[in-house]
C-alpha positions in Angstrom: 126.0 111.1 131.3 124.6 109.3 134.9 121.3 110.3 135.6 120.4 112.3 131.7 116.7 111.5 131.5 115.8 110.9 128.0 112.5 111.2 125.7 112.3 109.1 122.6 109.3 109.8 120.2 110.2 107.7 117.5 110.4 104.0 117.7 113.6 103.5 115.9 115.2 106.3 118.4 114.1 104.0 121.5 115.6 100.6 119.8 119.3 102.9 119.5 118.9 104.1 122.7 118.3 100.1 124.7 121.3 98.6 122.4 123.3 102.0 123.9 122.5 100.6 126.9 120.4 103.2 127.8 117.2 102.0 128.6 116.8 102.8 132.1 117.5 106.1 131.3 114.2 106.4 129.2 111.4 107.9 130.2 108.8 108.1 127.8 108.3 106.6 124.6 106.1 107.2 121.5 102.8 105.3 121.1 104.2 103.2 118.4 107.4 102.5 120.5 107.2 98.1 121.0 110.9 97.0 121.1 112.2 96.1 123.1 109.7 94.8 125.2 110.7 96.9 128.4 109.9 99.8 126.4 106.4 98.9 126.6 105.6 99.7 130.7 106.9 103.2 130.0 104.7 106.5 129.7 103.6 107.3 126.1 103.3 110.9 124.8 102.5 110.2 121.4 99.1 109.5 119.4 98.0 108.6 115.9 95.1 110.8 114.4 94.5 108.1 112.0 92.8 104.8 111.8 95.5 102.5 111.6 92.6 99.6 111.9 91.3 100.5 108.8 92.9 99.0 104.9 95.8 100.2 103.4 93.8 102.3 100.8 91.5 104.2 103.0 94.7 104.8 105.2 96.1 106.2 101.8 93.4 109.0 101.4 93.0 109.7 105.0 97.1 110.9 105.5 96.5 112.5 101.8 93.7 114.8 102.5 94.7 115.2 106.4 98.8 116.5 104.6 96.5 118.8 102.1 94.1 120.4 105.1 97.7 120.8 107.0 96.5 118.7 109.9 99.4 116.5 112.2 98.9 113.0 111.4 100.6 112.7 115.1 100.3 114.8 118.3 102.9 115.0 121.2 101.7 115.1 125.1 104.0 118.6 125.6 102.8 119.1 129.1 102.6 115.1 130.3 106.3 114.8 129.0 107.3 117.9 130.6 105.9 116.1 134.1 108.7 113.4 133.8 111.3 116.5 133.5 113.6 115.0 130.5 117.3 116.2 129.6 116.9 115.2 126.0 114.4 114.5 123.6 114.9 112.1 120.1 112.8 113.3 117.7 112.9 112.5 113.7 112.9 114.9 110.6 112.6 112.4 108.2 109.0 111.4 107.2 105.9 113.7 108.5 103.7 110.3 108.1 105.5 108.1 109.9 106.7 109.6 113.4 105.8 112.8 115.0 106.9 116.1 113.0 110.3 117.6 114.1 108.4 121.4 114.0 105.7 120.4 116.2 108.2 119.2 118.8 110.5 121.9 118.6 106.7 123.9 119.0 106.2 121.8 122.2 109.8 122.5 123.4 109.4 126.3 123.0 105.7 126.7 124.2 106.5 124.4 127.6 109.0 126.1 130.0 110.2 122.8 131.7 111.3 121.4 128.0 112.8 124.7 126.8 116.2 123.7 128.7 116.0 120.4 126.7 118.3 118.8 124.0 116.2 117.7 120.9 118.3 115.4 118.7 116.5 114.5 115.2 117.6 111.7 113.5 117.0 111.9 109.7 119.0 109.1 108.2 118.8 107.4 104.7 121.5 105.0 104.4 122.3 102.5 107.5 125.6 104.1 107.6 123.5 107.0 108.6 121.8 105.1 111.5 125.1 104.2 112.7 126.3 107.4 112.7 123.5 108.6 114.6 123.8 105.7 117.1 126.8 107.5 117.8 125.8 110.9 117.8 123.2 109.7 120.1 126.3 108.2 122.4 128.4 110.9 122.6 125.2 113.3 124.1 124.4 110.7 126.6 128.4 110.8 127.5 129.0 107.2 126.8 131.0 108.0 123.3 133.1 105.1 123.7 130.7 102.4 124.5 128.1 103.3 121.5 131.4 103.4 119.4 131.6 100.0 120.2 128.5 99.0 119.8 128.8 100.6 116.4 132.0 98.5 115.2 130.2 95.4 116.2 127.1 96.6 113.9 129.8 97.5 111.3 131.5 94.0 111.4 128.0 92.3 110.6 127.2 94.4 107.6 130.6 94.2 106.2 130.3 90.4 106.6 127.4 90.0 104.4 129.0 92.9 102.1 132.0 90.7 101.5 129.9 88.0 101.0 128.0 89.3 98.0 131.1 91.8 96.5 131.5 89.3 93.8 128.3 88.4 92.6 127.5 89.3 88.9 124.5 91.0 88.0 123.0 87.7 86.4 123.5 85.8 89.6 121.5 88.9 91.3 118.4 88.3 91.8 115.5 90.9 91.0 114.0 91.5 94.2 110.9 93.9 95.8 110.2 95.3 98.7 106.4 96.2 98.9 106.1 99.1 101.2 102.4 99.6 101.2 99.9 97.7 98.8 97.1 100.2 97.8 98.4 102.2 96.0 101.4 100.2 95.8 104.6 101.1 97.2 108.2 100.3 97.0 110.3 100.9 100.0 113.3 103.4 99.2 115.6 105.2 101.8 118.2 102.3 103.2 116.0 99.8 101.2 117.6 99.7 98.2 121.5 100.0 99.8 120.6 96.8 101.9 119.1 95.2 98.3 122.6 95.5 97.2 124.5 94.9 99.9 122.4 91.7 99.9 123.5 90.5 97.0 120.2 91.7 95.0 119.2 93.8 92.8 116.2 96.7 92.1 116.5 99.1 89.5 113.4 100.1 90.3 114.0 102.1 93.8 117.3 104.2 94.4 119.5 104.5 97.5 118.7 107.5 99.4 115.7 108.8 97.9 111.6 108.6 99.4 109.6 105.4 98.9 106.8 105.9 95.6 104.2 104.5 94.2 104.8 102.6 91.2 102.6 101.1 88.0 101.0 97.4 88.6 102.2 96.7 84.7 106.1 98.3 85.5 106.2 96.0 88.3 104.6 93.0 86.8 107.2 94.2 83.7 110.3 94.2 86.3 108.8 90.4 87.5 110.9 90.6 90.9 112.4 86.9 91.9 111.5 88.0 95.4 109.0 89.6 97.0 109.2 91.1 100.2 106.1 92.4 101.7 106.6 94.7 104.6 103.6 97.8 104.5 105.0 100.5 107.2 104.0 100.5 110.7 102.6 96.8 110.8 103.1 93.3 111.8 103.6 90.1 110.5 99.6 89.7 110.3 99.2 92.6 108.7 101.5 92.1 105.9 99.8 88.5 105.3 96.8 90.5 104.4 98.5 93.3 103.0 100.1 90.0 100.7 96.2 88.9 99.8 95.8 92.2 98.3 98.4 91.8 96.2 97.5 88.2 95.4 94.1 89.6 93.8 96.0 91.6 90.8 95.9 90.4 87.5 99.5 88.8 86.6 100.2 87.9 90.2 100.7 84.5 89.5 102.7 84.6 86.9 105.4 86.5 88.6 108.8 84.5 89.0 108.7 85.1 93.2 104.7 83.6 93.4 105.6 80.8 91.4 109.2 79.6 92.9 107.1 80.5 96.7 109.6 83.7 97.0 107.1 85.7 98.8 107.7 86.9 102.1 105.3 88.6 104.2 107.5 90.3 106.8 107.0 92.4 110.0 107.9 95.7 109.0 107.8 97.0 112.2 111.0 94.8 113.5 112.5 94.9 110.1 113.4 96.8 107.1 110.9 100.1 108.3 112.7 101.4 111.1 116.2 102.8 110.5 117.5 101.3 114.1 120.0 98.7 115.0 117.5 95.8 113.4 118.6 97.1 110.2 121.5 94.8 110.4 118.9 91.9 111.3 117.4 92.8 108.4 120.2 93.0 106.0 121.1 89.3 107.5 117.6 88.1 106.7 117.6 89.6 103.1 120.7 88.1 102.5 119.7 84.6 103.4 116.0 84.9 101.3 118.6 86.2 98.1 121.4 82.9 98.8 118.1 81.0 98.8 116.7 82.4 95.2 120.0 82.1 93.9 120.7 78.8 95.1 117.0 77.9 93.3 118.5 79.2 90.0 121.0 77.4 89.9 119.1 74.1 91.2 116.8 74.3 88.5 119.1 74.8 86.0 121.0 71.3 86.8 
C-alpha cells in the first residue's frame, strides 16, 4: 500500500521490512534496530530498563528480579510513536526478555488515541519456515504480496541448497555442535537454532527444535564434548561474544573439549547471526554449513 507508515518495535521485523523493499515506509524503530544501517537514522521509540553493559551473570540477575517483580524490561514511547501516525506496528510475542512485550504494545495502542486504528502485526517464529511465512504476512499487510513471495522464494532456494548438501550425511559424519546463547548461566540456543544445526549438517542432541533456549549444566556440556562451539550471546556483537568466550574458557575442562583442541570455537555477532529471526537467518545457515563442512573435513584429514 503506497504511503503506508510502519513502526517496527523489533529488530527482526525491521530487517524483514527492509528486505521486502519497505524501508522507505518505516518511520520508527526500536532501540535495538541496527540493520540495515539506514534504519539507524530513524526515531527510536523503545528503551531498555536493564544495564546491558553489565556482565552476563549480572544481566541475568537483573532480568530475573524484574520479571519476578512484574516490571517490564523494555518500554515503548507511545506518545512519540503516535506523533508519527503509523498505519502498521510490527511487534513480537515470542520473548519478553528480547523486546517490548506484546501486551505492552497492545496497551499503548489502546490508550493512545492516535494509535487505535493501527494494525498490529505480531511475530512469533519457532522455525526458519515460520520466519519466511511471516515475511509473506508482512508483505500481504503492506499490499506487496507478490513481491514478498519473490523475495521469500529466493530465500527458500538458498535454504534448500544447504539442506540438499547435508541430507545424505550419516550421524557419524555430522559434527556435534553447541550454540551458546548465554555464558552465565550457561544457555544453549533453542527455537530455530536446532533446525539450523540439522540443516547445516551438524548435530546437537542437547536442544530441540521449536523449544525455548534453556540453561544446561556444565557437566552435561562437557559430557556432550562438542566438536564445534559457536558463542553468540543474545543481543550482543562479536566483541562482546569474544568476552563471553573468555568467561567460558575459565571453566574446568574447557581446554579438554574437542572443539577447543581443534580450534573450532567461534565468537559470533549474535545481532547479525542466529539470534534474530529475520532474513539473515539464511546467511546464518550458510555460515554454519561452512563451519560444519570444515569440521568434517578436519576429521577426515586427521583420519588419513
